[in-house]
C-alpha positions as a printed Julia matrix, in Angstrom:
445×3 Matrix{Float64}:
 107.6   72.27  171.8
 104.39  71.32  172.33
 102.85  69.14  175.26
 101.49  66.61  172.92
 104.72  65.0   173.06
 105.37  65.38  176.91
 104.62  61.69  177.53
 107.52  60.62  175.39
 109.88  62.75  177.42
 108.58  61.48  180.69
 108.58  57.8   179.9
 112.33  57.16  180.19
 114.8   59.61  181.5
 118.37  59.92  180.28
 120.81  57.36  181.86
 124.52  56.63  181.14
 126.63  56.48  178.0
 126.28  53.67  175.78
 128.88  50.92  175.32
 129.81  48.47  172.74
 129.43  45.01  174.4
 126.61  43.36  176.43
 128.83  43.03  179.22
 128.71  46.81  179.65
 128.44  48.16  183.27
 127.47  51.29  184.78
 129.58  54.21  185.53
 131.64  52.94  188.4
 133.03  56.35  189.48
 131.36  57.49  193.07
 128.22  59.61  192.49
 127.95  62.09  195.2
 124.5   63.09  194.7
 122.4   66.15  193.71
 123.37  67.68  197.12
 127.05  68.21  196.15
 126.01  70.44  193.29
 123.16  72.31  194.94
 124.85  74.61  197.33
 123.86  78.42  197.05
 127.39  79.04  195.6
 127.22  76.48  192.99
 123.78  75.74  191.35
 121.32  75.9   194.1
 120.38  79.8   194.34
 116.6   80.52  194.48
 117.13  83.45  191.78
 119.06  83.48  188.49
 121.77  85.76  189.78
 125.02  84.12  188.97
 127.75  86.08  187.44
 128.67  83.29  184.89
 125.75  80.89  184.65
 122.55  81.2   186.43
 123.37  79.22  189.28
 119.69  78.17  189.78
 120.05  75.07  187.69
 118.93  72.85  190.5
 115.53  74.84  190.86
 115.06  74.49  187.19
 115.96  70.49  187.26
 113.65  70.04  190.15
 110.7   72.14  188.72
 107.61  70.12  189.57
 105.19  71.69  186.94
 107.34  71.72  183.68
 109.13  69.48  181.32
 112.51  70.8   182.72
 111.73  68.69  185.99
 111.05  65.51  184.14
 114.45  64.02  185.38
 113.75  64.9   188.95
 110.39  63.37  188.9
 111.54  60.11  187.22
 111.86  58.43  190.6
 108.46  59.58  191.9
 106.69  58.09  188.57
 107.47  54.53  190.08
 105.07  55.38  192.89
 102.39  56.39  190.7
  99.27  53.98  190.02
 100.36  53.31  186.42
 103.72  52.15  187.42
 102.2   50.01  189.96
  99.85  48.44  187.59
 102.76  47.87  185.19
 104.53  45.82  187.99
 101.53  43.67  188.82
 101.11  42.62  185.18
 104.9   41.86  185.23
 104.91  39.92  188.57
 107.09  42.86  190.12
 106.11  43.54  193.75
 107.91  46.77  193.98
 108.97  48.6   190.84
 111.22  51.08  192.95
 113.45  48.05  193.79
 113.52  46.56  190.33
 116.64  47.16  188.24
 114.62  47.1   185.13
 112.92  50.31  186.25
 115.54  51.84  188.43
 118.04  51.82  185.88
 116.54  54.51  183.95
 114.01  56.2   186.59
 116.88  56.84  188.99
 120.76  57.11  188.89
 121.94  53.21  188.63
 125.49  54.28  189.86
 126.67  51.28  191.8
 129.09  53.49  194.05
 127.51  56.28  195.92
 128.6   59.07  198.37
 127.03  59.67  201.71
 124.67  62.68  200.28
 123.39  60.28  197.34
 119.72  59.77  197.27
 118.2   57.42  194.9
 115.0   59.52  195.4
 116.57  62.25  193.52
 115.63  60.41  190.3
 118.0   61.07  187.46
 120.48  63.47  189.26
 123.21  65.53  187.99
 125.89  62.92  187.71
 123.54  60.59  185.69
 124.05  62.87  182.81
 127.3   64.48  183.72
 129.3   61.58  185.12
 130.45  60.58  188.62
 131.87  63.47  190.39
 133.72  61.61  193.11
 137.0   59.45  193.51
 140.64  60.74  193.71
 140.47  62.33  190.27
 136.88  63.35  190.4
 135.88  66.35  188.54
 133.73  68.24  191.12
 136.72  69.8   193.16
 138.27  71.3   189.93
 135.02  72.32  188.55
 133.89  74.07  192.05
 137.36  75.84  191.8
 136.96  77.29  188.32
 138.76  74.53  186.08
 138.33  74.81  182.48
 135.64  72.63  180.74
 138.62  70.7   179.24
 140.36  70.17  182.52
 137.03  69.08  184.02
 136.55  66.51  181.03
 140.03  65.19  181.63
 139.05  64.62  185.29
 135.82  62.37  184.21
 133.13  64.98  183.38
 131.2   63.76  180.37
 131.43  66.04  177.37
 127.8   66.21  176.61
 128.56  69.47  174.82
 129.35  67.03  171.97
 126.24  65.97  170.25
 127.18  62.47  169.6
 128.26  61.95  173.14
 124.99  63.42  174.25
 123.15  61.29  171.84
 124.53  58.11  173.06
 123.95  59.41  176.62
 120.3   59.93  176.26
 119.66  56.73  173.91
 120.57  54.7   176.93
 117.22  55.1   178.52
 115.42  56.84  175.73
 115.84  53.74  173.56
 118.18  51.18  175.56
 121.27  50.08  176.01
 123.38  46.9   176.77
 123.88  47.81  180.58
 121.66  46.07  183.09
 118.29  47.03  183.29
 118.44  49.7   180.49
 116.08  48.15  177.88
 112.25  48.36  177.63
 111.29  45.03  176.06
 107.84  44.4   174.15
 106.72  42.56  177.4
 107.39  45.94  179.45
 105.58  47.82  176.58
 102.64  45.38  176.55
 102.31  45.67  180.58
 101.52  49.34  179.97
 104.86  51.33  179.52
 104.58  54.38  177.2
 106.06  54.14  173.54
 109.63  55.34  173.27
 110.54  57.9   170.58
 113.71  59.63  170.2
 114.63  63.25  168.97
 117.97  64.65  170.36
 117.27  68.42  169.71
 113.83  68.16  171.17
 114.99  66.47  174.27
 117.66  68.87  174.7
 115.32  71.8   174.56
 112.92  70.52  176.86
 115.53  69.56  179.4
 117.56  72.83  179.13
 118.9   73.56  182.61
 121.56  76.26  181.61
 121.84  79.13  179.13
 124.0   78.87  176.03
 124.96  82.26  175.91
 128.26  84.17  175.08
 130.01  83.0   178.05
 129.0   79.41  177.52
 130.25  79.76  173.85
 133.51  80.78  175.13
 134.04  77.95  177.13
 132.32  75.04  175.51
 130.94  74.1   171.96
 127.49  75.0   170.92
 126.12  72.57  168.42
 123.49  74.03  166.17
 119.99  72.76  166.48
 120.17  71.02  162.97
 123.57  69.4   163.73
 122.17  68.04  167.02
 119.16  66.91  165.42
 120.77  64.99  162.43
 123.47  63.42  164.76
 120.59  62.11  167.15
 118.8   60.63  164.02
 121.93  58.76  162.72
 122.88  57.5   166.21
 119.11  56.49  167.11
 119.3   54.1   164.06
 122.72  52.9   164.89
 121.61  52.15  168.39
 118.61  50.19  167.34
 120.72  48.03  164.77
 123.36  47.53  167.39
 121.03  46.2   170.03
 118.84  43.84  167.68
 121.31  40.79  167.36
 121.28  40.21  170.98
 117.55  40.53  171.79
 115.09  37.91  171.14
 112.11  36.9   173.08
 111.77  33.04  172.93
 111.16  31.72  169.21
 110.26  35.28  168.25
 112.59  38.49  167.68
 112.3   41.46  170.22
 109.07  43.08  168.95
 109.88  46.43  170.5
 112.2   47.06  167.53
 109.16  46.93  165.07
 106.52  49.48  164.4
 103.71  48.87  166.87
 100.86  49.54  164.4
 102.24  47.09  161.9
 100.66  44.51  164.02
  98.22  46.34  166.31
  95.78  47.5   163.55
  92.0   47.31  163.49
  90.8   44.8   161.04
  87.45  43.19  160.1
  86.17  40.16  158.09
  83.61  42.32  156.23
  85.08  42.82  152.8
  83.5   46.29  152.74
  85.8   47.52  155.37
  88.9   49.21  153.88
  92.36  47.83  154.93
  94.38  49.84  157.27
  97.89  48.48  156.36
  99.33  50.93  153.72
 101.83  50.47  151.06
 105.05  52.4   151.39
 107.43  52.83  148.26
 110.69  52.99  150.6
 109.93  49.36  151.96
 110.18  46.51  149.58
 108.21  44.03  151.61
 104.96  41.94  151.26
 101.6   42.44  152.99
 101.48  41.22  156.46
 105.23  41.36  157.51
 106.11  43.23  160.58
 107.63  46.54  160.0
 110.87  47.63  161.4
 110.34  50.92  163.22
 111.86  53.23  160.78
 110.91  56.56  162.2
 114.41  57.61  162.6
 115.49  56.1   159.18
 113.05  58.23  157.54
 114.49  61.53  158.79
 118.0   60.26  158.52
 117.4   59.89  154.92
 116.22  63.68  154.66
 119.32  64.74  156.58
 121.53  62.76  154.57
 120.14  63.68  151.28
 121.53  67.28  152.06
 124.39  66.99  154.35
 125.89  63.69  153.04
 124.84  63.37  149.36
 127.57  60.75  148.66
 126.3   58.41  151.4
 122.65  59.04  150.91
 122.27  56.58  148.06
 123.96  53.96  150.22
 121.74  54.63  152.98
 118.56  54.08  150.74
 119.87  51.04  149.37
 120.77  49.52  152.93
 117.41  50.84  154.28
 115.35  48.85  151.58
 117.8   45.87  152.17
 116.9   45.77  155.86
 113.03  46.0   155.19
 113.37  43.24  152.61
 115.52  40.84  154.84
 113.05  40.24  157.41
 110.99  38.28  154.73
 113.95  36.04  154.2
 115.61  35.15  157.38
 117.46  36.17  160.59
 120.84  35.62  158.88
 120.07  38.11  156.18
 118.52  40.61  158.68
 121.64  40.47  161.03
 123.74  41.34  157.81
 121.77  43.91  156.47
 121.25  45.54  159.94
 125.1   45.7   160.49
 125.63  47.33  157.22
 123.1   50.04  157.87
 124.31  50.46  161.34
 127.94  51.34  159.93
 126.61  53.78  157.62
 124.42  55.49  160.29
 127.67  55.71  162.41
 129.32  57.1   159.37
 126.64  59.77  158.77
 126.94  60.56  162.4
 130.48  61.36  161.94
 130.22  63.45  158.95
 127.34  65.46  160.56
 129.61  66.31  163.52
 132.12  67.6   161.06
 129.77  69.41  159.01
 128.37  72.99  158.93
 124.74  73.74  158.41
 123.84  77.16  157.13
 120.45  78.52  156.06
 120.63  77.04  152.66
 121.26  73.46  154.19
 118.55  73.85  156.58
 115.89  74.98  154.05
 116.81  72.18  151.94
 116.29  69.54  154.78
 112.92  71.16  155.6
 111.96  70.76  151.77
 113.17  67.11  151.94
 111.03  66.52  155.27
 108.15  68.43  154.04
 107.84  67.78  150.48
 110.46  65.11  149.04
 109.78  62.51  151.73
 106.2   63.43  152.35
 104.84  60.12  150.69
 106.88  57.89  153.17
 104.94  59.15  156.18
 102.38  56.04  155.94
 102.7   55.33  159.61
 102.17  57.28  162.69
 105.6   56.94  164.34
 107.42  58.64  161.29
 104.87  61.33  160.97
 105.61  62.31  164.58
 109.2   62.56  163.78
 108.48  64.55  160.7
 106.58  67.3   162.66
 109.21  67.43  165.39
 111.67  67.83  162.57
 110.02  70.68  160.99
 109.51  72.48  164.46
 113.41  71.79  165.26
 114.64  73.08  161.86
 112.48  76.34  161.89
 113.65  76.98  165.46
 117.33  76.46  164.22
 116.61  78.98  161.6
 115.8   81.63  164.27
 118.28  80.98  166.73
 121.04  81.28  163.99
 119.53  84.61  163.01
 118.83  82.84  159.46
 115.12  83.64  159.63
 112.85  86.35  160.97
 111.48  85.41  164.21
 108.01  86.93  163.24
 107.89  85.16  160.01
 108.56  81.82  161.88
 106.11  82.46  164.48
 103.63  83.0   161.68
 103.97  79.43  160.82
 102.92  78.13  164.29
  99.17  77.53  163.08
 100.45  75.27  160.39
 102.61  73.6   162.96
  99.85  73.11  165.12
  97.6   71.57  162.53
 100.54  68.9   161.91
 100.95  68.16  165.57
  97.2   67.99  166.03
  97.15  65.28  163.14
  99.62  63.49  164.92
  98.1   63.65  168.34
  96.22  60.39  168.27
  97.84  57.17  166.84
  94.44  55.54  166.44
  93.0   58.3   164.52
  95.99  58.65  162.19
  95.12  59.65  158.62
  98.19  60.01  156.13
  96.48  62.42  153.83
  95.5   64.78  156.5
  98.74  64.73  157.77
 100.38  65.25  154.34
  98.14  67.91  153.87
  99.27  69.81  157.04
 102.74  69.29  155.9
 102.02  70.83  152.72
 100.45  73.89  154.29
 103.98  74.38  156.35
 105.9   73.81  153.31
 104.06  76.74  151.37
 105.02  79.05  154.09
 108.56  77.91  154.43
 109.26  78.71  150.88
 108.55  82.38  151.84
 111.63  82.22  154.22
 114.13  81.68  151.35
């Protein structure tokens, strides 16, 4: 995946699994720290020489020069000038001591073992669950217990895409847990914009091989399935969190598309308007736009993998957009209905199978049928990431020739370039780039 989206990954590392109530707390099982996993007989080798897994996973996780080390670097980011400047604007003297920062840039576990170090950043147990306690999973895992036994002892089953999505969303979008929500206020102080694409994040943070041995022990979810489930649960998470969030007399604006308000404008009548009409959004000019980047891609996935639910998703998405021009009660009702449908879609995707025909049909939906909906930058970034993800999935599944897909790279790079700078966003140029990809994708059928 290209470096243009590195800042999205570095912005907020993964935290703990989402919970349904505002009173949700962080994992209470003792976290023993990265050192408990980093021995040379476990995951701390200097070379990938392990008989079953590489056993150098700690080295990969801690890589200072690549995106695979982003979680390990998360804590160090809080000491950077940008983080300190954000703290100054928010009146936070030390961001490394503020729960609003440490709950995602570190491991927020309340119970910690002797070897635990917050400076490790987002360590092993932030994503795999606390390993300590009387029934902790570490001892069995070290002794060669099965994956099922480890899960029974508290290991988080993040080989399941839905569990992984909810885990990553806690920090890569937000949760109801203390400190895990980047508000509009924090964004205004300089925090990078958050964006979520589960398969992309999984690829960038891969610390292990999903080989034959892995497949014998755990589930391998195809890239298409992971991508589709991630889109559905991102929509569901935003709509679930929205009702409890407000900023005084206003709603919490972080749920809305930044550039529906932050547009350049002029009193000169000769200057063209920047706001763009979108047929999928029945809303008047001047109304803040719900950030529908994941909704747009969820519609593409649903049209192929859940055709009976796709019309319902379309109706409810339009109803959500319209509701913000009516009132808060209508908006909450519309959001709740759409949230339920998104959860249904995630469950249906998890049961589904995605072959070559389905993947190519999704690519067509993303690149062609939905192309007129990418009027805004955030939806465009999701579309080009989706194209990259779906093409990579075809190769990984042996459903497309690697060389033929590699020949698409210049077209993908043009689409990434068109989505590189939000301030230079041009829908016609972006659609032209997508059309170039689509023309070549047809040759893969």
